[in-house]
MARDREN-163297 format. One line per field, with one value per residue (C-alpha): x, y, z; residue number from 0. Coordinates in steps of 0.05 Angstrom, whole numbers, plus 32768, in hexadecimal, padded with zeros to 4 digits. Example, Ala and Ser with C-alpha at 12.3 -4.5 7.8 and 13.67 -1.06 7.14 Angstrom:
MARDREN-163297
px <- c(80F6 8111)
py <- c(7FA6 7FEB)
pz <- c(809C 808F)
dose <- c(0 1)
END
This chain:
MARDREN-163297
px <- c(8118 80D2 80AD 80AD 80DE 80AD 8077 805E 8061 804E 803C 8043 8006 7FF6 7FAB 7F8F 7F49 7F64 7F96 7F62 7F34 7F6A 7F7F 7F38 7F23 7F5F 7F60 7F16 7F26 7F13 7F48 7F3D 7F56 7F70 7F7F 7FB9 7FC1 7FFB 7FFB 7FC2 7FC4 7F99 7FA1 7F9C 7F71 7F97 7F86 7FB6 7FA5 7FC0 8009 8026 8032 8002 800C 7FF0 7FE8 800A 7FFE 8032 8064 809E 807F 808C 8071 80A1 809E 80EA 8107 8100 80E7 80B3 807A 805D 8013 8001 7FC6 7FA4 7FAB 7FC8 7FA2 7F64 7F82 7FAA 7F68 7F4F 7F8C 7F7C 7F32 7F49 7F76 7FB9 7FE6 8004 804F 8060 802C 8026 806A 8082 80BA 80D7 80F2 80AC 80A7 8066 8053 805B 8044 8058 8023 8024 7FF0 7FC9 7FFE 8039 8052 806E 8050 8050 801E 8032 800E 801F 7FEF)
py <- c(8069 806A 8063 8038 8055 805D 8090 80A3 8089 80A6 807D 80A0 809F 80BB 80B4 80C1 80A6 8065 805B 806C 8038 8003 800C 8013 7FD3 7FA9 7FBE 7FCF 8014 805C 808E 80D9 8102 8148 8177 81A5 81C9 81A9 816F 813D 810F 80D3 80C5 807E 8076 807A 8069 808A 8053 801B 800C 8017 8050 8071 8097 80B1 80A8 80E4 8101 8134 813B 812A 80E8 80B0 8069 802F 7FE4 7FDC 801A 8034 8016 7FE0 7FEE 7FB2 7FB5 7F8B 7F5B 7F27 7EF4 7F13 7EE0 7F0B 7F4C 7F26 7F0A 7F51 7F6C 7F59 7F6C 7FB0 7FB9 7FA3 7F68 7F33 7F33 7EFD 7ECE 7EC2 7EA9 7E91 7EBD 7E89 7E8B 7E98 7EDC 7ECC 7ED5 7F0B 7F1A 7F4F 7F78 7FAC 7FE2 8007 803E 8010 800D 7FCD 7FC2 7F86 7F64 7F41 7F14 7EDF 7EAC)
pz <- c(819F 81BD 817A 813C 810A 80D0 80DD 8097 8050 800C 7FCF 7F8B 7F5D 7F19 7F1E 7F64 7F56 7F39 7F71 7FA6 7F88 7F88 7FD1 7FEA 7FC6 7FDA 8024 802E 8049 8038 8021 802B 7FF0 7FFC 7FC2 7FD7 7F94 7F6F 7FA0 7FAA 7FE6 7FF6 8041 805A 8099 80DA 8122 8154 8187 815A 8149 8104 80D3 80A4 8064 8024 7FDA 7FB9 7F74 7F5F 7F26 7F53 7F6A 7F38 7F41 7F37 7F38 7F3D 7F60 7FA6 7FE7 7FED 801D 8042 8054 8091 8089 80B5 807C 803D 8012 801C 8002 7FCD 7FB3 7FA5 7F81 7F39 7F3C 7F56 7F19 7F37 7F28 7F56 7F4B 7F7E 7F9C 7FE7 7FFE 8042 805A 8089 80D0 80EC 80C9 80A6 805D 8027 7FE1 7FAE 7F89 7F52 7F5F 7F29 7F27 7F1B 7F63 7F81 7FC6 7FF4 8021 8062 8093 80C6 80A8)
dose <- c(0 1 2 3 4 5 6 7 8 9 10 11 12 13 14 15 16 17 18 19 20 21 22 23 24 25 26 27 28 29 30 31 32 33 34 35 36 37 38 39 40 41 42 43 44 45 46 47 48 49 50 51 52 53 54 55 56 57 58 59 60 61 62 63 64 65 66 67 68 69 70 71 72 73 74 75 76 77 78 79 80 81 82 83 84 85 86 87 88 89 90 91 92 93 94 95 96 97 98 99 100 101 102 103 104 105 106 107 108 109 110 111 112 113 114 115 116 117 118 119 120 121 122 123 124)
END
């Protein structure tokens, strides 16, 4: 396979403005919201010249946030302590503090976003 396996992700939200504010605050990015009728999408920024997948916040009746079910999306950070420090002021909650993974795989933390989704942060320092 000539590409990374994951190419796109979607994070369920119930309130696009609240979710957009959370992710923009924690990661210091801008999310572009697109209203597609019954479906609202908030696209994460993407640079085709850089490695990694991109995705969207999605508000739709069939998308249900969860802190216990489904996949866990890991957001890459230079030092996750920085983003972790912004979580609570952005309306989220730290579920698991910065923890060393072991075996030289860096560090991770679990976070609950404003919509009730469990996400993770990862960094090598």
